[in-house]
Chimera marker file (.cmm) of the C-alpha trace (Angstrom):
<marker_set name="trace">
<marker id="1" x="14.819" y="37.598" z="-23.279" r="1" g="1" b="0" radius="0.5"/>
<marker id="2" x="11.915" y="40.014" z="-23.686" r="1" g="1" b="0" radius="0.5"/>
<marker id="3" x="9.084" y="40.462" z="-21.265" r="1" g="1" b="0" radius="0.5"/>
<marker id="4" x="6.717" y="39.084" z="-23.910" r="1" g="1" b="0" radius="0.5"/>
<marker id="5" x="8.864" y="35.921" z="-24.255" r="1" g="1" b="0" radius="0.5"/>
<marker id="6" x="9.001" y="35.455" z="-20.467" r="1" g="1" b="0" radius="0.5"/>
<marker id="7" x="5.230" y="35.974" z="-20.168" r="1" g="1" b="0" radius="0.5"/>
<marker id="8" x="4.561" y="33.574" z="-23.067" r="1" g="1" b="0" radius="0.5"/>
<marker id="9" x="6.813" y="30.825" z="-21.638" r="1" g="1" b="0" radius="0.5"/>
<marker id="10" x="5.236" y="31.230" z="-18.170" r="1" g="1" b="0" radius="0.5"/>
<marker id="11" x="1.764" y="31.049" z="-19.726" r="1" g="1" b="0" radius="0.5"/>
<marker id="12" x="2.652" y="27.889" z="-21.697" r="1" g="1" b="0" radius="0.5"/>
<marker id="13" x="4.110" y="26.160" z="-18.619" r="1" g="1" b="0" radius="0.5"/>
<marker id="14" x="0.967" y="27.057" z="-16.664" r="1" g="1" b="0" radius="0.5"/>
<marker id="15" x="-1.343" y="25.779" z="-19.422" r="1" g="1" b="0" radius="0.5"/>
<marker id="16" x="0.658" y="22.577" z="-19.912" r="1" g="1" b="0" radius="0.5"/>
<marker id="17" x="0.720" y="22.063" z="-16.122" r="1" g="1" b="0" radius="0.5"/>
<marker id="18" x="-3.037" y="22.535" z="-15.851" r="1" g="1" b="0" radius="0.5"/>
<marker id="19" x="-3.693" y="20.150" z="-18.735" r="1" g="1" b="0" radius="0.5"/>
<marker id="20" x="-1.448" y="17.516" z="-17.168" r="1" g="1" b="0" radius="0.5"/>
<marker id="21" x="-2.940" y="18.079" z="-13.728" r="1" g="1" b="0" radius="0.5"/>
<marker id="22" x="-6.425" y="17.861" z="-15.215" r="1" g="1" b="0" radius="0.5"/>
<marker id="23" x="-5.491" y="14.527" z="-16.794" r="1" g="1" b="0" radius="0.5"/>
<marker id="24" x="-4.215" y="13.182" z="-13.475" r="1" g="1" b="0" radius="0.5"/>
<marker id="25" x="-7.363" y="14.302" z="-11.663" r="1" g="1" b="0" radius="0.5"/>
<marker id="26" x="-9.560" y="12.779" z="-14.355" r="1" g="1" b="0" radius="0.5"/>
<marker id="27" x="-7.579" y="9.520" z="-14.285" r="1" g="1" b="0" radius="0.5"/>
<marker id="28" x="-7.762" y="9.424" z="-10.477" r="1" g="1" b="0" radius="0.5"/>
<marker id="29" x="-11.540" y="9.904" z="-10.575" r="1" g="1" b="0" radius="0.5"/>
<marker id="30" x="-11.822" y="7.078" z="-13.092" r="1" g="1" b="0" radius="0.5"/>
<marker id="31" x="-9.883" y="4.694" z="-10.821" r="1" g="1" b="0" radius="0.5"/>
<marker id="32" x="-12.075" y="5.535" z="-7.832" r="1" g="1" b="0" radius="0.5"/>
<marker id="33" x="-15.251" y="4.889" z="-9.828" r="1" g="1" b="0" radius="0.5"/>
<marker id="34" x="-14.134" y="1.389" z="-10.868" r="1" g="1" b="0" radius="0.5"/>
<marker id="35" x="-15.762" y="-1.160" z="-8.535" r="1" g="1" b="0" radius="0.5"/>
<marker id="36" x="-13.412" y="-3.352" z="-6.545" r="1" g="1" b="0" radius="0.5"/>
<marker id="37" x="-13.244" y="-7.113" z="-7.082" r="1" g="1" b="0" radius="0.5"/>
<marker id="38" x="-14.167" y="-9.163" z="-3.986" r="1" g="1" b="0" radius="0.5"/>
<marker id="39" x="-12.341" y="-12.417" z="-3.340" r="1" g="1" b="0" radius="0.5"/>
<marker id="40" x="-11.482" y="-14.722" z="-0.445" r="1" g="1" b="0" radius="0.5"/>
<marker id="41" x="-9.239" y="-17.716" z="0.053" r="1" g="1" b="0" radius="0.5"/>
<marker id="42" x="-9.862" y="-20.484" z="2.578" r="1" g="1" b="0" radius="0.5"/>
<marker id="43" x="-6.665" y="-20.950" z="4.611" r="1" g="1" b="0" radius="0.5"/>
<marker id="44" x="-7.571" y="-23.614" z="7.208" r="1" g="1" b="0" radius="0.5"/>
<marker id="45" x="-10.052" y="-24.827" z="9.833" r="1" g="1" b="0" radius="0.5"/>
<marker id="46" x="-8.999" y="-22.984" z="13.002" r="1" g="1" b="0" radius="0.5"/>
<marker id="47" x="-10.814" y="-25.495" z="15.216" r="1" g="1" b="0" radius="0.5"/>
<marker id="48" x="-13.316" y="-28.394" z="15.037" r="1" g="1" b="0" radius="0.5"/>
<marker id="49" x="-11.560" y="-30.380" z="12.266" r="1" g="1" b="0" radius="0.5"/>
<marker id="50" x="-13.705" y="-32.068" z="9.607" r="1" g="1" b="0" radius="0.5"/>
<marker id="51" x="-15.327" y="-35.232" z="10.942" r="1" g="1" b="0" radius="0.5"/>
<marker id="52" x="-15.181" y="-34.190" z="14.618" r="1" g="1" b="0" radius="0.5"/>
<marker id="53" x="-17.493" y="-36.437" z="16.661" r="1" g="1" b="0" radius="0.5"/>
<marker id="54" x="-20.264" y="-34.548" z="18.475" r="1" g="1" b="0" radius="0.5"/>
<marker id="55" x="-23.216" y="-35.489" z="20.647" r="1" g="1" b="0" radius="0.5"/>
<marker id="56" x="-26.686" y="-34.766" z="19.252" r="1" g="1" b="0" radius="0.5"/>
<marker id="57" x="-27.538" y="-31.100" z="19.890" r="1" g="1" b="0" radius="0.5"/>
<marker id="58" x="-24.024" y="-30.276" z="21.149" r="1" g="1" b="0" radius="0.5"/>
<marker id="59" x="-23.240" y="-26.568" z="20.921" r="1" g="1" b="0" radius="0.5"/>
<marker id="60" x="-19.893" y="-25.457" z="19.475" r="1" g="1" b="0" radius="0.5"/>
<marker id="61" x="-18.216" y="-22.503" z="17.799" r="1" g="1" b="0" radius="0.5"/>
<marker id="62" x="-16.753" y="-23.236" z="14.378" r="1" g="1" b="0" radius="0.5"/>
<marker id="63" x="-13.772" y="-21.119" z="13.274" r="1" g="1" b="0" radius="0.5"/>
<marker id="64" x="-12.097" y="-20.742" z="9.884" r="1" g="1" b="0" radius="0.5"/>
<marker id="65" x="-9.121" y="-18.670" z="8.837" r="1" g="1" b="0" radius="0.5"/>
<marker id="66" x="-9.774" y="-16.803" z="5.574" r="1" g="1" b="0" radius="0.5"/>
<marker id="67" x="-7.494" y="-14.521" z="3.598" r="1" g="1" b="0" radius="0.5"/>
<marker id="68" x="-8.420" y="-11.438" z="1.595" r="1" g="1" b="0" radius="0.5"/>
<marker id="69" x="-5.991" y="-12.101" z="-1.276" r="1" g="1" b="0" radius="0.5"/>
<marker id="70" x="-3.829" y="-9.415" z="-2.833" r="1" g="1" b="0" radius="0.5"/>
<marker id="71" x="-4.642" y="-8.500" z="-6.431" r="1" g="1" b="0" radius="0.5"/>
<marker id="72" x="-5.472" y="-5.646" z="-8.742" r="1" g="1" b="0" radius="0.5"/>
<marker id="73" x="-8.405" y="-3.605" z="-7.466" r="1" g="1" b="0" radius="0.5"/>
<marker id="74" x="-9.288" y="-5.982" z="-4.593" r="1" g="1" b="0" radius="0.5"/>
<marker id="75" x="-11.934" y="-4.938" z="-2.066" r="1" g="1" b="0" radius="0.5"/>
<marker id="76" x="-11.314" y="-4.156" z="1.578" r="1" g="1" b="0" radius="0.5"/>
<marker id="77" x="-13.752" y="-6.234" z="3.615" r="1" g="1" b="0" radius="0.5"/>
<marker id="78" x="-15.618" y="-4.264" z="6.229" r="1" g="1" b="0" radius="0.5"/>
<marker id="79" x="-18.911" y="-2.425" z="6.598" r="1" g="1" b="0" radius="0.5"/>
<marker id="80" x="-21.719" y="-4.608" z="5.317" r="1" g="1" b="0" radius="0.5"/>
<marker id="81" x="-19.583" y="-7.630" z="4.362" r="1" g="1" b="0" radius="0.5"/>
<marker id="82" x="-20.858" y="-10.774" z="6.048" r="1" g="1" b="0" radius="0.5"/>
<marker id="83" x="-20.840" y="-14.565" z="6.160" r="1" g="1" b="0" radius="0.5"/>
<marker id="84" x="-23.910" y="-16.374" z="4.855" r="1" g="1" b="0" radius="0.5"/>
<marker id="85" x="-25.064" y="-19.974" z="4.948" r="1" g="1" b="0" radius="0.5"/>
<marker id="86" x="-24.899" y="-21.318" z="1.391" r="1" g="1" b="0" radius="0.5"/>
<marker id="87" x="-25.775" y="-25.019" z="1.316" r="1" g="1" b="0" radius="0.5"/>
<marker id="88" x="-26.486" y="-28.260" z="3.123" r="1" g="1" b="0" radius="0.5"/>
<marker id="89" x="-27.513" y="-28.029" z="6.798" r="1" g="1" b="0" radius="0.5"/>
<marker id="90" x="-27.500" y="-24.774" z="8.757" r="1" g="1" b="0" radius="0.5"/>
<marker id="91" x="-26.513" y="-26.248" z="12.173" r="1" g="1" b="0" radius="0.5"/>
<marker id="92" x="-28.850" y="-23.708" z="13.854" r="1" g="1" b="0" radius="0.5"/>
<marker id="93" x="-26.373" y="-20.923" z="13.052" r="1" g="1" b="0" radius="0.5"/>
<marker id="94" x="-27.420" y="-17.278" z="12.592" r="1" g="1" b="0" radius="0.5"/>
<marker id="95" x="-27.413" y="-17.266" z="8.764" r="1" g="1" b="0" radius="0.5"/>
<marker id="96" x="-26.475" y="-13.901" z="7.274" r="1" g="1" b="0" radius="0.5"/>
<marker id="97" x="-25.865" y="-11.972" z="10.459" r="1" g="1" b="0" radius="0.5"/>
<marker id="98" x="-22.171" y="-12.709" z="10.972" r="1" g="1" b="0" radius="0.5"/>
<marker id="99" x="-20.288" y="-9.533" z="10.073" r="1" g="1" b="0" radius="0.5"/>
<marker id="100" x="-16.695" y="-9.621" z="8.859" r="1" g="1" b="0" radius="0.5"/>
<marker id="101" x="-14.207" y="-7.299" z="10.550" r="1" g="1" b="0" radius="0.5"/>
<marker id="102" x="-12.305" y="-4.830" z="8.372" r="1" g="1" b="0" radius="0.5"/>
<marker id="103" x="-9.699" y="-6.845" z="6.460" r="1" g="1" b="0" radius="0.5"/>
<marker id="104" x="-7.294" y="-5.310" z="3.942" r="1" g="1" b="0" radius="0.5"/>
<marker id="105" x="-6.102" y="-7.311" z="0.906" r="1" g="1" b="0" radius="0.5"/>
<marker id="106" x="-3.153" y="-9.473" z="1.957" r="1" g="1" b="0" radius="0.5"/>
<marker id="107" x="-4.481" y="-9.875" z="5.519" r="1" g="1" b="0" radius="0.5"/>
<marker id="108" x="-6.311" y="-12.791" z="7.157" r="1" g="1" b="0" radius="0.5"/>
<marker id="109" x="-9.163" y="-13.026" z="9.610" r="1" g="1" b="0" radius="0.5"/>
<marker id="110" x="-10.686" y="-15.803" z="11.725" r="1" g="1" b="0" radius="0.5"/>
<marker id="111" x="-14.434" y="-16.150" z="11.168" r="1" g="1" b="0" radius="0.5"/>
<marker id="112" x="-16.371" y="-17.536" z="14.164" r="1" g="1" b="0" radius="0.5"/>
<marker id="113" x="-19.895" y="-18.936" z="13.993" r="1" g="1" b="0" radius="0.5"/>
<marker id="114" x="-21.856" y="-20.444" z="16.901" r="1" g="1" b="0" radius="0.5"/>
<marker id="115" x="-23.466" y="-23.748" z="15.842" r="1" g="1" b="0" radius="0.5"/>
<marker id="116" x="-25.403" y="-26.692" z="17.171" r="1" g="1" b="0" radius="0.5"/>
<marker id="117" x="-24.794" y="-30.257" z="16.008" r="1" g="1" b="0" radius="0.5"/>
<marker id="118" x="-27.843" y="-31.894" z="14.388" r="1" g="1" b="0" radius="0.5"/>
<marker id="119" x="-29.919" y="-34.299" z="16.460" r="1" g="1" b="0" radius="0.5"/>
<marker id="120" x="-29.736" y="-37.219" z="14.007" r="1" g="1" b="0" radius="0.5"/>
<marker id="121" x="-26.725" y="-39.592" z="13.970" r="1" g="1" b="0" radius="0.5"/>
<marker id="122" x="-24.359" y="-39.644" z="10.991" r="1" g="1" b="0" radius="0.5"/>
<marker id="123" x="-22.242" y="-37.291" z="8.933" r="1" g="1" b="0" radius="0.5"/>
<marker id="124" x="-23.443" y="-33.694" z="8.528" r="1" g="1" b="0" radius="0.5"/>
<marker id="125" x="-22.149" y="-30.720" z="6.544" r="1" g="1" b="0" radius="0.5"/>
<marker id="126" x="-22.868" y="-26.978" z="6.643" r="1" g="1" b="0" radius="0.5"/>
<marker id="127" x="-21.593" y="-24.778" z="3.782" r="1" g="1" b="0" radius="0.5"/>
<marker id="128" x="-20.773" y="-21.055" z="4.134" r="1" g="1" b="0" radius="0.5"/>
<marker id="129" x="-19.515" y="-18.240" z="1.920" r="1" g="1" b="0" radius="0.5"/>
<marker id="130" x="-18.791" y="-14.504" z="2.122" r="1" g="1" b="0" radius="0.5"/>
<marker id="131" x="-21.157" y="-11.841" z="0.742" r="1" g="1" b="0" radius="0.5"/>
<marker id="132" x="-20.684" y="-8.187" z="-0.220" r="1" g="1" b="0" radius="0.5"/>
<marker id="133" x="-22.985" y="-5.414" z="1.040" r="1" g="1" b="0" radius="0.5"/>
<marker id="134" x="-24.684" y="-5.610" z="-2.388" r="1" g="1" b="0" radius="0.5"/>
<marker id="135" x="-25.519" y="-9.296" z="-1.869" r="1" g="1" b="0" radius="0.5"/>
<marker id="136" x="-22.850" y="-10.774" z="-4.178" r="1" g="1" b="0" radius="0.5"/>
<marker id="137" x="-21.468" y="-14.080" z="-2.884" r="1" g="1" b="0" radius="0.5"/>
<marker id="138" x="-17.748" y="-14.461" z="-3.487" r="1" g="1" b="0" radius="0.5"/>
<marker id="139" x="-14.565" y="-16.415" z="-2.811" r="1" g="1" b="0" radius="0.5"/>
<marker id="140" x="-13.814" y="-19.915" z="-1.602" r="1" g="1" b="0" radius="0.5"/>
<marker id="141" x="-16.698" y="-21.671" z="0.181" r="1" g="1" b="0" radius="0.5"/>
<marker id="142" x="-15.955" y="-23.220" z="3.581" r="1" g="1" b="0" radius="0.5"/>
<marker id="143" x="-17.684" y="-25.947" z="5.626" r="1" g="1" b="0" radius="0.5"/>
<marker id="144" x="-18.314" y="-27.362" z="9.035" r="1" g="1" b="0" radius="0.5"/>
<marker id="145" x="-18.362" y="-31.162" z="8.794" r="1" g="1" b="0" radius="0.5"/>
<marker id="146" x="-19.257" y="-33.160" z="11.892" r="1" g="1" b="0" radius="0.5"/>
<marker id="147" x="-20.206" y="-36.712" z="12.793" r="1" g="1" b="0" radius="0.5"/>
<marker id="148" x="-23.053" y="-37.054" z="15.294" r="1" g="1" b="0" radius="0.5"/>
<marker id="149" x="-22.981" y="-40.142" z="17.561" r="1" g="1" b="0" radius="0.5"/>
<link id1="1" id2="2" r="1" g="1" b="0" radius="0.2"/>
<link id1="2" id2="3" r="1" g="1" b="0" radius="0.2"/>
<link id1="3" id2="4" r="1" g="1" b="0" radius="0.2"/>
<link id1="4" id2="5" r="1" g="1" b="0" radius="0.2"/>
<link id1="5" id2="6" r="1" g="1" b="0" radius="0.2"/>
<link id1="6" id2="7" r="1" g="1" b="0" radius="0.2"/>
<link id1="7" id2="8" r="1" g="1" b="0" radius="0.2"/>
<link id1="8" id2="9" r="1" g="1" b="0" radius="0.2"/>
<link id1="9" id2="10" r="1" g="1" b="0" radius="0.2"/>
<link id1="10" id2="11" r="1" g="1" b="0" radius="0.2"/>
<link id1="11" id2="12" r="1" g="1" b="0" radius="0.2"/>
<link id1="12" id2="13" r="1" g="1" b="0" radius="0.2"/>
<link id1="13" id2="14" r="1" g="1" b="0" radius="0.2"/>
<link id1="14" id2="15" r="1" g="1" b="0" radius="0.2"/>
<link id1="15" id2="16" r="1" g="1" b="0" radius="0.2"/>
<link id1="16" id2="17" r="1" g="1" b="0" radius="0.2"/>
<link id1="17" id2="18" r="1" g="1" b="0" radius="0.2"/>
<link id1="18" id2="19" r="1" g="1" b="0" radius="0.2"/>
<link id1="19" id2="20" r="1" g="1" b="0" radius="0.2"/>
<link id1="20" id2="21" r="1" g="1" b="0" radius="0.2"/>
<link id1="21" id2="22" r="1" g="1" b="0" radius="0.2"/>
<link id1="22" id2="23" r="1" g="1" b="0" radius="0.2"/>
<link id1="23" id2="24" r="1" g="1" b="0" radius="0.2"/>
<link id1="24" id2="25" r="1" g="1" b="0" radius="0.2"/>
<link id1="25" id2="26" r="1" g="1" b="0" radius="0.2"/>
<link id1="26" id2="27" r="1" g="1" b="0" radius="0.2"/>
<link id1="27" id2="28" r="1" g="1" b="0" radius="0.2"/>
<link id1="28" id2="29" r="1" g="1" b="0" radius="0.2"/>
<link id1="29" id2="30" r="1" g="1" b="0" radius="0.2"/>
<link id1="30" id2="31" r="1" g="1" b="0" radius="0.2"/>
<link id1="31" id2="32" r="1" g="1" b="0" radius="0.2"/>
<link id1="32" id2="33" r="1" g="1" b="0" radius="0.2"/>
<link id1="33" id2="34" r="1" g="1" b="0" radius="0.2"/>
<link id1="34" id2="35" r="1" g="1" b="0" radius="0.2"/>
<link id1="35" id2="36" r="1" g="1" b="0" radius="0.2"/>
<link id1="36" id2="37" r="1" g="1" b="0" radius="0.2"/>
<link id1="37" id2="38" r="1" g="1" b="0" radius="0.2"/>
<link id1="38" id2="39" r="1" g="1" b="0" radius="0.2"/>
<link id1="39" id2="40" r="1" g="1" b="0" radius="0.2"/>
<link id1="40" id2="41" r="1" g="1" b="0" radius="0.2"/>
<link id1="41" id2="42" r="1" g="1" b="0" radius="0.2"/>
<link id1="42" id2="43" r="1" g="1" b="0" radius="0.2"/>
<link id1="43" id2="44" r="1" g="1" b="0" radius="0.2"/>
<link id1="44" id2="45" r="1" g="1" b="0" radius="0.2"/>
<link id1="45" id2="46" r="1" g="1" b="0" radius="0.2"/>
<link id1="46" id2="47" r="1" g="1" b="0" radius="0.2"/>
<link id1="47" id2="48" r="1" g="1" b="0" radius="0.2"/>
<link id1="48" id2="49" r="1" g="1" b="0" radius="0.2"/>
<link id1="49" id2="50" r="1" g="1" b="0" radius="0.2"/>
<link id1="50" id2="51" r="1" g="1" b="0" radius="0.2"/>
<link id1="51" id2="52" r="1" g="1" b="0" radius="0.2"/>
<link id1="52" id2="53" r="1" g="1" b="0" radius="0.2"/>
<link id1="53" id2="54" r="1" g="1" b="0" radius="0.2"/>
<link id1="54" id2="55" r="1" g="1" b="0" radius="0.2"/>
<link id1="55" id2="56" r="1" g="1" b="0" radius="0.2"/>
<link id1="56" id2="57" r="1" g="1" b="0" radius="0.2"/>
<link id1="57" id2="58" r="1" g="1" b="0" radius="0.2"/>
<link id1="58" id2="59" r="1" g="1" b="0" radius="0.2"/>
<link id1="59" id2="60" r="1" g="1" b="0" radius="0.2"/>
<link id1="60" id2="61" r="1" g="1" b="0" radius="0.2"/>
<link id1="61" id2="62" r="1" g="1" b="0" radius="0.2"/>
<link id1="62" id2="63" r="1" g="1" b="0" radius="0.2"/>
<link id1="63" id2="64" r="1" g="1" b="0" radius="0.2"/>
<link id1="64" id2="65" r="1" g="1" b="0" radius="0.2"/>
<link id1="65" id2="66" r="1" g="1" b="0" radius="0.2"/>
<link id1="66" id2="67" r="1" g="1" b="0" radius="0.2"/>
<link id1="67" id2="68" r="1" g="1" b="0" radius="0.2"/>
<link id1="68" id2="69" r="1" g="1" b="0" radius="0.2"/>
<link id1="69" id2="70" r="1" g="1" b="0" radius="0.2"/>
<link id1="70" id2="71" r="1" g="1" b="0" radius="0.2"/>
<link id1="71" id2="72" r="1" g="1" b="0" radius="0.2"/>
<link id1="72" id2="73" r="1" g="1" b="0" radius="0.2"/>
<link id1="73" id2="74" r="1" g="1" b="0" radius="0.2"/>
<link id1="74" id2="75" r="1" g="1" b="0" radius="0.2"/>
<link id1="75" id2="76" r="1" g="1" b="0" radius="0.2"/>
<link id1="76" id2="77" r="1" g="1" b="0" radius="0.2"/>
<link id1="77" id2="78" r="1" g="1" b="0" radius="0.2"/>
<link id1="78" id2="79" r="1" g="1" b="0" radius="0.2"/>
<link id1="79" id2="80" r="1" g="1" b="0" radius="0.2"/>
<link id1="80" id2="81" r="1" g="1" b="0" radius="0.2"/>
<link id1="81" id2="82" r="1" g="1" b="0" radius="0.2"/>
<link id1="82" id2="83" r="1" g="1" b="0" radius="0.2"/>
<link id1="83" id2="84" r="1" g="1" b="0" radius="0.2"/>
<link id1="84" id2="85" r="1" g="1" b="0" radius="0.2"/>
<link id1="85" id2="86" r="1" g="1" b="0" radius="0.2"/>
<link id1="86" id2="87" r="1" g="1" b="0" radius="0.2"/>
<link id1="87" id2="88" r="1" g="1" b="0" radius="0.2"/>
<link id1="88" id2="89" r="1" g="1" b="0" radius="0.2"/>
<link id1="89" id2="90" r="1" g="1" b="0" radius="0.2"/>
<link id1="90" id2="91" r="1" g="1" b="0" radius="0.2"/>
<link id1="91" id2="92" r="1" g="1" b="0" radius="0.2"/>
<link id1="92" id2="93" r="1" g="1" b="0" radius="0.2"/>
<link id1="93" id2="94" r="1" g="1" b="0" radius="0.2"/>
<link id1="94" id2="95" r="1" g="1" b="0" radius="0.2"/>
<link id1="95" id2="96" r="1" g="1" b="0" radius="0.2"/>
<link id1="96" id2="97" r="1" g="1" b="0" radius="0.2"/>
<link id1="97" id2="98" r="1" g="1" b="0" radius="0.2"/>
<link id1="98" id2="99" r="1" g="1" b="0" radius="0.2"/>
<link id1="99" id2="100" r="1" g="1" b="0" radius="0.2"/>
<link id1="100" id2="101" r="1" g="1" b="0" radius="0.2"/>
<link id1="101" id2="102" r="1" g="1" b="0" radius="0.2"/>
<link id1="102" id2="103" r="1" g="1" b="0" radius="0.2"/>
<link id1="103" id2="104" r="1" g="1" b="0" radius="0.2"/>
<link id1="104" id2="105" r="1" g="1" b="0" radius="0.2"/>
<link id1="105" id2="106" r="1" g="1" b="0" radius="0.2"/>
<link id1="106" id2="107" r="1" g="1" b="0" radius="0.2"/>
<link id1="107" id2="108" r="1" g="1" b="0" radius="0.2"/>
<link id1="108" id2="109" r="1" g="1" b="0" radius="0.2"/>
<link id1="109" id2="110" r="1" g="1" b="0" radius="0.2"/>
<link id1="110" id2="111" r="1" g="1" b="0" radius="0.2"/>
<link id1="111" id2="112" r="1" g="1" b="0" radius="0.2"/>
<link id1="112" id2="113" r="1" g="1" b="0" radius="0.2"/>
<link id1="113" id2="114" r="1" g="1" b="0" radius="0.2"/>
<link id1="114" id2="115" r="1" g="1" b="0" radius="0.2"/>
<link id1="115" id2="116" r="1" g="1" b="0" radius="0.2"/>
<link id1="116" id2="117" r="1" g="1" b="0" radius="0.2"/>
<link id1="117" id2="118" r="1" g="1" b="0" radius="0.2"/>
<link id1="118" id2="119" r="1" g="1" b="0" radius="0.2"/>
<link id1="119" id2="120" r="1" g="1" b="0" radius="0.2"/>
<link id1="120" id2="121" r="1" g="1" b="0" radius="0.2"/>
<link id1="121" id2="122" r="1" g="1" b="0" radius="0.2"/>
<link id1="122" id2="123" r="1" g="1" b="0" radius="0.2"/>
<link id1="123" id2="124" r="1" g="1" b="0" radius="0.2"/>
<link id1="124" id2="125" r="1" g="1" b="0" radius="0.2"/>
<link id1="125" id2="126" r="1" g="1" b="0" radius="0.2"/>
<link id1="126" id2="127" r="1" g="1" b="0" radius="0.2"/>
<link id1="127" id2="128" r="1" g="1" b="0" radius="0.2"/>
<link id1="128" id2="129" r="1" g="1" b="0" radius="0.2"/>
<link id1="129" id2="130" r="1" g="1" b="0" radius="0.2"/>
<link id1="130" id2="131" r="1" g="1" b="0" radius="0.2"/>
<link id1="131" id2="132" r="1" g="1" b="0" radius="0.2"/>
<link id1="132" id2="133" r="1" g="1" b="0" radius="0.2"/>
<link id1="133" id2="134" r="1" g="1" b="0" radius="0.2"/>
<link id1="134" id2="135" r="1" g="1" b="0" radius="0.2"/>
<link id1="135" id2="136" r="1" g="1" b="0" radius="0.2"/>
<link id1="136" id2="137" r="1" g="1" b="0" radius="0.2"/>
<link id1="137" id2="138" r="1" g="1" b="0" radius="0.2"/>
<link id1="138" id2="139" r="1" g="1" b="0" radius="0.2"/>
<link id1="139" id2="140" r="1" g="1" b="0" radius="0.2"/>
<link id1="140" id2="141" r="1" g="1" b="0" radius="0.2"/>
<link id1="141" id2="142" r="1" g="1" b="0" radius="0.2"/>
<link id1="142" id2="143" r="1" g="1" b="0" radius="0.2"/>
<link id1="143" id2="144" r="1" g="1" b="0" radius="0.2"/>
<link id1="144" id2="145" r="1" g="1" b="0" radius="0.2"/>
<link id1="145" id2="146" r="1" g="1" b="0" radius="0.2"/>
<link id1="146" id2="147" r="1" g="1" b="0" radius="0.2"/>
<link id1="147" id2="148" r="1" g="1" b="0" radius="0.2"/>
<link id1="148" id2="149" r="1" g="1" b="0" radius="0.2"/>
</marker_set>
């Protein structure tokens, strides 16, 4: 094999390698630029089951277990993700200031919110949902449901 043939084959391998490498880098950049898809799944009430009887004004901490489900391009919960009050009564909870700890897809977390039972007798409900740092509400909603007597 001549020196010219060796040089030419080395040059072609280098060019082909750079083209392929460039394609991988470009593809990798494209994947990183695609926004993730937030989602959550309600697993169970960790305490204070629905319909729990409370005294008027009784303070309690409601807890729910939520899962960050596995899926294509799912978001990691963390910085800036929080729990927000979404409907019905607020139960004197700090709406919007409950941060979610870092949770990878496929992992679960227990969300804890301090609340106060309403002062009026009867059934009461407080609805909550997760929110991204950009303000997008997502996933399964979850509730605290109590009976005041």
